[in-house]
Structures are given as C-alpha cells and as structure tokens.
Backbone as a chain_set.jsonl record, in Angstrom:
{"seq": "MSKLNKTILLAEDDFDYLFLVKFRLEAAGFDVITANSQKEAELLVNTSDFDAAVFDLMMENDDSGFVLAYMSKKIKPEVPVVITTAVAAETGMSFDNDNSWVKADLYLEKGVQAERLAEELMRLLGII", "coords": {"N": [[79.666, 9.611, 61.057], [77.602, 6.714, 61.463], [74.517, 5.729, 59.841], [71.515, 6.061, 61.649], [68.957, 5.235, 61.26], [66.74, 6.547, 62.234], [64.198, 8.953, 62.405], [63.791, 12.405, 62.756], [61.453, 14.871, 63.553], [61.636, 18.192, 63.045], [60.721, 21.307, 64.08], [60.887, 24.666, 63.581], [61.004, 28.168, 63.507], [63.048, 29.942, 62.976], [65.086, 30.31, 60.408], [67.899, 30.102, 60.089], [68.735, 28.811, 62.459], [67.222, 26.49, 62.203], [68.386, 25.352, 59.863], [71.034, 24.925, 60.767], [70.695, 23.129, 62.977], [69.396, 21.005, 61.696], [71.412, 20.212, 59.885], [73.432, 19.396, 61.712], [72.12, 17.329, 63.118], [71.715, 15.525, 61.051], [74.38, 14.979, 60.478], [74.958, 13.555, 62.735], [73.734, 11.205, 62.182], [70.974, 11.004, 61.969], [67.851, 11.025, 60.135], [66.106, 13.845, 58.968], [63.129, 15.622, 59.1], [61.737, 18.693, 58.243], [59.953, 21.579, 59.441], [58.869, 24.899, 59.117], [57.013, 26.324, 60.477], [54.233, 26.441, 62.772], [51.844, 25.581, 61.64], [52.699, 24.104, 59.375], [54.118, 22.123, 60.731], [52.043, 20.879, 62.171], [50.671, 19.587, 60.099], [52.658, 17.749, 59.326], [52.94, 16.26, 61.694], [50.561, 14.886, 61.652], [50.757, 13.394, 59.298], [53.237, 12.198, 58.825], [55.839, 9.768, 59.406], [57.808, 9.535, 62.221], [60.471, 9.316, 64.6], [61.135, 10.831, 66.788], [60.514, 14.14, 68.04], [61.325, 17.595, 67.716], [60.444, 20.609, 68.889], [60.181, 24.082, 68.491], [59.338, 26.372, 71.01], [58.075, 28.942, 70.754], [56.59, 30.001, 67.959], [54.536, 30.887, 65.417], [52.68, 31.381, 67.347], [52.726, 32.047, 70.875], [52.567, 29.679, 72.236], [53.118, 27.596, 70.508], [54.88, 25.329, 70.479], [53.936, 23.897, 72.719], [51.351, 23.233, 71.838], [51.962, 21.661, 69.596], [53.404, 19.586, 70.828], [51.394, 18.468, 72.438], [49.585, 17.605, 70.428], [51.203, 15.76, 69.067], [51.795, 13.843, 71.09], [49.231, 12.928, 71.601], [48.583, 11.568, 69.27], [50.802, 9.891, 68.852], [51.86, 8.584, 71.422], [54.173, 7.3, 72.338], [56.324, 8.484, 71.139], [59.165, 10.398, 71.651], [59.296, 13.826, 72.693], [60.898, 16.899, 72.354], [61.156, 20.14, 73.559], [62.395, 23.175, 72.491], [63.508, 26.307, 73.65], [63.74, 29.852, 74.057], [62.739, 31.189, 76.091], [63.462, 31.525, 78.827], [65.766, 33.117, 78.629], [64.642, 35.353, 77.447], [62.482, 36.128, 79.086], [62.954, 35.434, 81.71], [61.498, 33.472, 82.857], [61.427, 30.033, 83.51], [61.391, 26.597, 82.459], [61.102, 23.409, 83.871], [61.914, 19.917, 83.727], [59.758, 18.631, 84.808], [57.099, 19.216, 84.372], [54.157, 18.052, 84.3], [51.824, 18.768, 83.048], [52.477, 19.678, 80.584], [53.082, 18.21, 77.531], [55.804, 17.145, 76.995], [58.96, 15.542, 76.727], [61.392, 16.564, 77.33], [62.97, 19.67, 77.998], [64.913, 22.116, 76.451], [67.117, 24.832, 76.57], [67.322, 27.282, 74.051], [70.182, 27.724, 72.032], [71.507, 25.663, 72.923], [73.994, 23.331, 72.216], [73.994, 21.687, 69.108], [75.049, 19.165, 69.018], [74.699, 18.257, 71.625], [71.924, 18.177, 71.679], [71.531, 16.131, 69.805], [72.679, 13.999, 71.263], [70.897, 13.903, 73.454], [68.561, 13.191, 72.106], [69.305, 10.662, 71.181], [69.545, 9.399, 73.652], [66.873, 9.556, 74.592], [65.702, 7.937, 72.683], [66.77, 5.521, 73.26], [69.17, 4.731, 72.161], [71.656, 5.274, 73.167]], "CA": [[78.864, 8.728, 61.894], [76.755, 5.823, 60.688], [73.086, 5.987, 59.804], [70.807, 5.545, 62.82], [67.627, 4.805, 60.844], [65.759, 7.234, 63.074], [63.775, 10.205, 61.792], [63.431, 13.47, 63.684], [60.648, 15.986, 63.055], [62.193, 19.424, 63.605], [59.899, 22.471, 63.763], [61.599, 25.862, 64.032], [60.735, 29.266, 62.578], [64.289, 30.665, 62.691], [65.658, 29.523, 59.32], [69.317, 29.826, 60.334], [68.814, 27.795, 63.507], [66.671, 25.271, 61.603], [69.399, 24.791, 58.973], [72.163, 24.454, 61.569], [70.309, 21.946, 63.747], [69.159, 19.928, 60.722], [72.727, 19.782, 59.408], [74.14, 18.677, 62.778], [71.426, 16.07, 63.401], [72.034, 14.616, 59.945], [75.776, 14.569, 60.673], [74.946, 12.571, 63.825], [73.165, 9.97, 61.671], [69.515, 11.045, 61.898], [67.113, 11.623, 59.029], [65.407, 14.986, 59.551], [62.02, 16.26, 58.393], [61.643, 20.025, 58.84], [58.817, 22.477, 59.277], [59.265, 26.225, 59.592], [55.863, 26.986, 61.102], [53.357, 25.542, 63.52], [50.879, 25.008, 60.709], [53.393, 23.075, 58.608], [54.438, 21.033, 61.657], [50.803, 20.159, 62.459], [50.442, 18.7, 58.967], [53.635, 16.664, 59.395], [52.598, 15.408, 62.845], [49.432, 14.044, 61.256], [50.952, 12.628, 58.067], [54.593, 11.668, 58.676], [56.384, 8.837, 60.386], [59.03, 10.05, 62.831], [60.814, 8.61, 65.834], [61.195, 11.842, 67.851], [60.203, 15.481, 67.546], [61.921, 18.752, 68.381], [59.583, 21.743, 68.575], [60.431, 25.397, 69.063], [58.175, 26.762, 71.81], [57.372, 30.123, 70.234], [56.641, 30.226, 66.519], [53.471, 31.864, 65.134], [52.008, 31.665, 68.61], [53.599, 31.878, 72.037], [52.469, 28.313, 72.748], [53.18, 26.658, 69.378], [55.531, 24.081, 70.884], [53.033, 23.165, 73.602], [50.277, 22.695, 70.997], [52.535, 20.579, 68.792], [53.715, 18.468, 71.727], [50.111, 17.862, 72.798], [49.087, 16.882, 69.253], [52.085, 14.628, 68.802], [51.605, 12.825, 72.131], [47.895, 12.368, 71.463], [48.607, 10.653, 68.136], [51.916, 8.944, 69.002], [52.326, 8.817, 72.8], [55.485, 6.706, 72.578], [57.362, 9.258, 70.45], [59.716, 11.464, 72.503], [59.173, 15.213, 72.245], [61.782, 17.876, 72.975], [60.815, 21.529, 73.272], [63.493, 24.126, 72.641], [62.941, 27.609, 73.941], [64.579, 30.94, 74.535], [61.869, 31.91, 77.03], [64.196, 31.917, 80.034], [66.639, 34.235, 78.289], [63.835, 36.513, 77.081], [61.516, 36.54, 80.099], [63.36, 35.035, 83.053], [60.684, 32.331, 83.241], [62.048, 28.807, 83.017], [60.648, 25.354, 82.561], [61.926, 22.263, 84.226], [61.452, 18.721, 83.038], [58.773, 17.97, 85.643], [55.8, 19.84, 84.16], [53.327, 16.981, 83.758], [50.738, 19.328, 82.256], [52.989, 19.891, 79.234], [53.405, 16.901, 76.967], [57.159, 17.087, 76.432], [59.858, 14.684, 77.493], [62.585, 17.309, 77.674], [63.083, 21.079, 77.609], [66.282, 22.594, 76.305], [67.223, 26.244, 76.234], [67.949, 27.553, 72.76], [71.598, 27.981, 72.191], [72.082, 24.362, 73.233], [74.773, 22.803, 71.105], [73.268, 20.675, 68.352], [75.605, 17.87, 69.395], [74.017, 17.84, 72.862], [70.569, 17.811, 71.283], [71.629, 14.796, 69.199], [72.897, 13.047, 72.359], [69.648, 13.769, 74.215], [67.636, 12.424, 71.275], [69.764, 9.271, 71.233], [69.186, 8.878, 74.985], [65.417, 9.373, 74.623], [65.352, 6.845, 71.765], [67.388, 4.292, 73.74], [70.334, 4.391, 71.338], [72.799, 5.301, 74.099]], "C": [[77.949, 7.896, 61.011], [75.288, 6.222, 60.789], [72.399, 5.333, 60.991], [69.447, 4.957, 62.468], [66.55, 5.321, 61.788], [65.467, 8.588, 62.442], [63.31, 11.177, 62.868], [62.569, 14.488, 62.949], [61.134, 17.234, 63.785], [61.354, 20.601, 63.145], [60.517, 23.705, 64.409], [61.358, 26.979, 63.025], [61.942, 30.162, 62.298], [65.061, 29.834, 61.665], [67.121, 29.175, 59.547], [69.487, 28.722, 61.369], [68.312, 26.449, 62.974], [67.722, 24.585, 60.731], [70.558, 24.195, 59.766], [71.822, 23.158, 62.302], [70.058, 20.77, 62.808], [70.493, 19.35, 60.247], [73.44, 18.939, 60.459], [73.46, 17.355, 63.13], [71.68, 15.049, 62.292], [73.465, 14.116, 60.061], [75.886, 13.517, 61.77], [74.296, 11.252, 63.398], [71.653, 9.925, 61.561], [69.043, 11.468, 60.511], [66.282, 12.73, 59.66], [64.343, 15.494, 58.584], [61.851, 17.63, 59.044], [60.323, 20.718, 58.513], [59.254, 23.83, 59.803], [58.095, 27.026, 60.14], [55.056, 25.955, 61.881], [52.396, 24.841, 62.572], [51.503, 23.881, 59.889], [53.71, 21.865, 59.49], [53.187, 20.222, 62.002], [50.485, 19.171, 61.346], [51.382, 17.499, 59.035], [53.377, 15.723, 60.568], [51.513, 14.416, 62.448], [49.72, 13.117, 60.085], [52.308, 11.934, 57.943], [54.919, 10.644, 59.753], [57.685, 9.434, 60.908], [59.212, 9.372, 64.174], [60.924, 9.532, 67.035], [60.901, 13.194, 67.209], [60.915, 16.526, 68.391], [61.121, 19.961, 67.929], [60.079, 23.007, 69.267], [59.174, 25.787, 69.841], [57.39, 27.886, 71.149], [57.632, 30.282, 68.741], [55.567, 31.259, 66.196], [52.771, 32.32, 66.416], [52.979, 31.417, 69.763], [53.595, 30.458, 72.579], [52.551, 27.257, 71.646], [53.779, 25.31, 69.772], [54.653, 23.239, 71.797], [51.913, 22.49, 72.798], [50.786, 21.506, 70.193], [52.863, 19.358, 69.645], [52.437, 17.733, 72.111], [49.576, 17.02, 71.641], [49.894, 15.611, 69.012], [51.86, 13.502, 69.811], [50.222, 12.173, 72.057], [47.863, 11.308, 70.362], [49.623, 9.526, 68.349], [52.526, 9.097, 70.392], [53.722, 8.276, 73.094], [56.634, 7.515, 71.978], [57.858, 10.386, 71.363], [59.589, 12.839, 71.852], [60.119, 16.078, 73.065], [61.279, 19.259, 72.585], [62.057, 22.373, 73.508], [62.886, 25.511, 72.802], [64.005, 28.602, 74.369], [63.811, 31.756, 75.569], [62.634, 32.374, 78.262], [65.082, 33.122, 79.76], [65.839, 35.509, 78.025], [62.969, 37.027, 78.221], [61.957, 36.274, 81.53], [62.561, 33.86, 83.58], [61.347, 31.075, 82.699], [61.117, 27.63, 83.214], [61.605, 24.299, 83.054], [61.325, 21.046, 83.529], [60.438, 17.943, 83.859], [57.409, 18.654, 85.543], [54.874, 18.831, 83.506], [52.183, 17.511, 82.897], [51.176, 19.62, 80.825], [53.487, 18.552, 78.711], [54.752, 16.906, 76.25], [58.022, 16.232, 77.338], [61.086, 15.435, 77.985], [62.464, 18.744, 77.19], [64.551, 21.413, 77.499], [66.251, 24.064, 75.937], [67.875, 26.39, 74.872], [69.363, 28.035, 72.985], [72.304, 26.702, 72.586], [72.841, 23.896, 71.996], [73.986, 21.686, 70.417], [73.781, 19.273, 68.68], [74.95, 17.352, 70.673], [72.582, 17.434, 72.554], [70.568, 16.411, 70.669], [71.823, 13.734, 70.279], [71.623, 12.823, 73.158], [68.614, 12.968, 73.416], [68.024, 10.94, 71.278], [69.401, 8.627, 72.576], [67.684, 8.605, 75.043], [64.967, 8.2, 73.745], [65.987, 5.515, 72.166], [68.571, 3.824, 72.917], [71.595, 4.378, 72.193], [72.296, 5.201, 75.521]], "O": [[77.565, 8.332, 59.927], [74.88, 6.949, 61.694], [72.671, 4.174, 61.305], [68.845, 4.257, 63.283], [65.582, 4.625, 62.097], [66.379, 9.285, 61.997], [62.545, 10.823, 63.764], [62.912, 14.918, 61.848], [61.048, 17.313, 65.01], [61.278, 20.872, 61.947], [60.653, 23.779, 65.63], [61.492, 26.766, 61.82], [61.856, 31.057, 61.457], [65.62, 28.788, 61.997], [67.545, 28.064, 59.228], [70.286, 27.805, 61.181], [68.897, 25.403, 63.255], [67.928, 23.376, 60.844], [71.011, 23.089, 59.472], [72.587, 22.196, 62.248], [70.472, 19.649, 63.104], [70.67, 18.133, 60.216], [73.992, 17.886, 60.14], [74.139, 16.366, 63.41], [71.84, 13.858, 62.559], [73.738, 12.95, 59.774], [76.792, 12.685, 61.748], [74.303, 10.286, 64.161], [71.095, 8.924, 61.111], [69.748, 12.183, 59.798], [65.799, 12.569, 60.781], [64.616, 15.76, 57.414], [61.825, 17.727, 60.271], [59.689, 20.481, 57.485], [59.936, 23.908, 60.825], [58.167, 28.25, 60.257], [55.187, 24.75, 61.666], [52.165, 23.638, 62.694], [50.898, 22.821, 59.73], [53.585, 20.722, 59.052], [53.264, 18.999, 62.115], [50.075, 18.042, 61.616], [50.957, 16.363, 58.826], [53.577, 14.514, 60.446], [51.539, 13.254, 62.853], [48.996, 12.14, 59.891], [52.498, 11.143, 57.02], [54.357, 10.655, 60.848], [58.563, 9.795, 60.125], [58.255, 8.917, 64.801], [60.82, 9.08, 68.175], [61.025, 13.364, 65.996], [61.086, 16.372, 69.6], [61.11, 20.306, 66.747], [60.36, 23.007, 70.466], [58.06, 25.552, 69.372], [56.172, 27.789, 71.0], [58.729, 30.644, 68.315], [55.664, 32.399, 66.649], [52.34, 33.466, 66.547], [53.939, 30.659, 69.624], [54.513, 30.067, 73.301], [52.092, 26.131, 71.841], [53.23, 24.263, 69.426], [54.62, 22.014, 71.676], [51.571, 21.333, 73.041], [50.125, 20.47, 70.116], [52.624, 18.224, 69.229], [52.406, 16.503, 72.108], [49.166, 15.876, 71.833], [49.341, 14.535, 68.784], [51.748, 12.337, 69.428], [50.064, 11.005, 72.409], [47.2, 10.28, 70.499], [49.343, 8.362, 68.065], [53.601, 9.682, 70.529], [54.384, 8.755, 74.014], [57.798, 7.252, 72.281], [57.071, 11.227, 71.798], [59.75, 12.996, 70.642], [60.147, 16.008, 74.294], [61.006, 19.516, 71.413], [62.687, 22.306, 74.563], [61.882, 25.843, 72.173], [65.024, 28.243, 74.959], [64.191, 32.884, 75.884], [62.464, 33.513, 78.695], [65.142, 34.047, 80.57], [66.294, 36.609, 78.338], [62.738, 38.232, 78.324], [61.386, 36.834, 82.466], [62.891, 33.304, 84.627], [61.784, 31.053, 81.548], [60.188, 27.666, 84.02], [62.782, 24.295, 82.696], [60.326, 21.163, 82.818], [60.26, 16.742, 83.652], [56.649, 18.672, 86.511], [54.81, 18.76, 82.278], [51.629, 16.764, 82.091], [50.333, 19.791, 79.945], [54.235, 17.851, 79.392], [54.82, 16.696, 75.039], [57.838, 16.202, 78.555], [61.745, 15.01, 78.934], [61.926, 19.006, 76.114], [65.346, 21.035, 78.359], [65.459, 24.49, 75.096], [68.857, 25.713, 74.566], [69.683, 28.667, 73.993], [73.534, 26.636, 72.591], [72.372, 24.056, 70.869], [73.385, 20.842, 71.082], [73.023, 18.305, 68.624], [74.677, 16.158, 70.796], [72.08, 16.456, 73.106], [69.699, 15.597, 70.981], [71.195, 12.677, 70.219], [71.297, 11.687, 73.504], [67.878, 12.161, 73.984], [67.158, 10.069, 71.369], [69.003, 7.464, 72.63], [67.267, 7.538, 75.495], [63.963, 7.551, 74.039], [65.776, 4.499, 71.504], [68.939, 2.65, 72.966], [72.496, 3.569, 71.97], [73.093, 5.206, 76.459]]}, "num_chains": 1, "name": "protein.A"}
C-alpha cells in the first residue's frame, strides 16, 4: 500500500499487541509513533505531531485511555481518538460510541483485526 502521510500515536502496554498493530498500521501506509505506558503517551501527546491516536483503555491505571483521550482532545480537539479495550470481555461492561462524557471518537474491543482498525482510522481521517 502507498504512504498515507498520516501519523498515528499508538499507546499500548501489551508489547506483543503493540508490535502487531504497529506493523499492520505501517503496512496500511501509516507512520506510527508508539508508547508502552500512559506516562510515555502523555509526553508524546504534548510533544508530537500526530493525525490520530489509538489508546489502550487500561494500562498503568484502569482509566489510562480515558485520561489520554481527554488530554489529547484538550490539546488537539480535531484529532480523532480511538480507545481499544478488553473491558467487555473481562468485566461484561461495554462502551458504546455515544458516551459524550468520554473524549473518544470510537471504541473498539481488543482482538479487533488490525486491518479493521486501519480502515476505521482512514474513515475517521476522511481518507475513505
């Protein structure tokens, strides 16, 4: 696939999942900046240029993704944010995409194919 000239900030504390998603997003044409902790992601939110962000919900804290989404939207409200989570599988609690109190544009359950994530990012960025 050709280069999209779009950069994704990907924050995930599961190294295997982080590597897989980064690899697949790059194969789809994205540039990817990674963070493997909330703290590292907070630094990148404040110092990096990115076109969209994908945050794991639960990293060091149970609400890491919510905190990162809030920070990102406060600084760059136009940048789409996707939260990935395994909360439904682990707790039975689910999120829909109509939670206005959470600053995310989309929720995806972990285990989502990286190709679908790439498609959703392209849709959010107006590429498709």
